C-alpha positions as CSV (number, residue, x, y, z in Angstrom):
1,X,16.4,-5.7,16.3
2,X,12.9,-5.7,14.8
3,X,12.0,-3.4,11.9
4,X,9.4,-0.7,12.7
5,X,5.9,-1.4,11.6
6,X,5.1,-0.2,8.0
7,X,1.9,1.1,6.6
8,X,0.7,1.8,3.1
9,X,2.1,5.3,3.4
10,X,5.4,4.1,4.9
11,X,4.6,5.8,8.2
12,X,4.2,4.2,11.6
13,X,0.9,2.4,12.0
14,X,-1.8,4.7,13.4
15,X,-2.8,4.1,17.0
16,X,-6.4,5.1,16.5
17,X,-9.0,2.5,15.5
18,X,-10.8,5.2,13.5
19,X,-7.7,6.1,11.5
20,X,-7.5,5.4,7.7
21,X,-7.0,1.7,6.7
22,X,-3.5,0.4,7.5
23,X,-1.5,-2.7,7.3
24,X,1.3,-3.0,9.8
25,X,4.1,-5.6,9.2
26,X,6.4,-7.0,11.9
27,X,9.0,-9.7,11.2
28,X,8.8,-13.1,12.9
29,X,11.9,-14.5,14.6
30,X,14.6,-16.0,12.4
31,X,13.2,-14.4,9.2
32,X,10.5,-17.2,8.9
33,X,7.8,-14.7,7.9
34,X,5.8,-11.7,9.2
35,X,2.9,-10.8,11.4
36,X,0.4,-8.5,9.8
37,X,-2.2,-6.3,11.5
38,X,-4.9,-4.2,9.9
39,X,-6.6,-4.8,6.6
40,X,-5.7,-5.6,3.0
41,X,-7.5,-3.4,0.5
42,X,-6.9,-0.7,-2.0
43,X,-5.2,1.7,0.4
44,X,-2.8,-1.0,1.7
45,X,-2.2,-2.9,-1.6
46,X,1.5,-1.8,-1.9
47,X,2.4,-3.1,1.5
48,X,0.6,-6.5,0.8
49,X,2.3,-7.0,-2.5
50,X,5.7,-6.2,-0.9
51,X,5.1,-8.9,1.7
52,X,4.0,-11.4,-1.0
53,X,7.1,-10.5,-3.1
54,X,9.3,-11.2,-0.1
55,X,7.6,-14.5,0.4
56,X,8.2,-15.5,-3.2
57,X,11.8,-14.2,-3.4
58,X,12.9,-15.2,0.1
59,X,13.8,-18.7,-0.8
60,X,12.5,-20.3,2.4
61,X,10.6,-23.6,2.0
62,X,7.8,-22.2,4.2
63,X,7.1,-18.5,4.6
64,X,4.7,-17.7,7.4
65,X,2.0,-15.0,7.3
66,X,0.6,-14.6,10.8
67,X,-2.8,-13.1,10.1
68,X,-4.7,-13.2,13.4
69,X,-4.7,-9.4,13.6
70,X,-5.9,-8.9,10.0
71,X,-9.6,-8.0,10.0
72,X,-10.2,-8.1,6.2
73,X,-8.6,-9.1,2.9
74,X,-10.4,-8.0,-0.2
75,X,-10.7,-10.2,-3.3
76,X,-7.9,-8.4,-5.1
77,X,-5.7,-9.2,-2.1
78,X,-6.7,-12.8,-2.2
79,X,-5.9,-12.9,-5.9
80,X,-2.5,-11.4,-5.3
81,X,-1.9,-14.1,-2.7
82,X,-2.9,-16.9,-5.2
83,X,-0.7,-15.3,-7.9
84,X,2.2,-15.3,-5.4
85,X,1.6,-18.9,-4.6
86,X,1.6,-19.9,-8.3
87,X,5.0,-18.2,-8.6
88,X,6.6,-20.4,-5.9
89,X,8.9,-23.2,-6.9
90,X,7.7,-26.7,-6.3
91,X,7.8,-27.7,-2.7
92,X,7.7,-24.1,-1.4
93,X,4.6,-22.7,0.3
94,X,3.1,-19.7,2.0
95,X,1.7,-20.7,5.4
96,X,-1.3,-18.7,6.6
97,X,-1.8,-18.7,10.4
98,X,-5.2,-17.7,11.5
99,X,-6.4,-16.0,8.3
100,X,-9.7,-14.0,8.3
101,X,-12.6,-16.3,7.6
102,X,-13.5,-14.4,4.5
103,X,-10.0,-15.0,3.0
104,X,-10.3,-18.7,3.6
105,X,-13.7,-18.7,1.9
106,X,-12.5,-16.8,-1.1
107,X,-9.5,-19.1,-1.5
108,X,-11.7,-22.1,-1.3
109,X,-14.2,-20.7,-3.8
110,X,-11.8,-19.4,-6.5
111,X,-8.5,-21.3,-5.9
112,X,-9.4,-24.6,-4.1
113,X,-6.4,-26.8,-3.3
114,X,-3.9,-24.3,-4.8
115,X,-0.4,-25.7,-4.2
116,X,1.7,-23.2,-2.4
117,X,-0.8,-22.1,0.2
118,X,-1.1,-24.0,3.5
119,X,-3.7,-23.1,6.2
120,X,-2.9,-25.2,9.3
121,X,-5.9,-26.4,11.3
122,X,-5.9,-25.4,15.0
């Protein structure tokens, strides 16, 4: 059974595209990671940091973040991702599937080649 989607307020994700910023989280099969939908910013920071804490503490060698439905990740969200990657034990990584282009650019600019983050090429 899948967990319900979470938002920054802990309520179900809004259905309207004009609703306040949200970040919905759905587990991937076999606990290998999560799918996220929405945006990462000030209003959704708590949800994002919870996801990253789960990635670091989960113990899997690769924790997948499916980001194809994420429209935007602000710089603070990118920094939180980099900080989480730095906390991973050697050999572990956070795998970003289809991240927003801006996130990839920010990671390349400020944290190029950071061990612990993998972005597979299509």
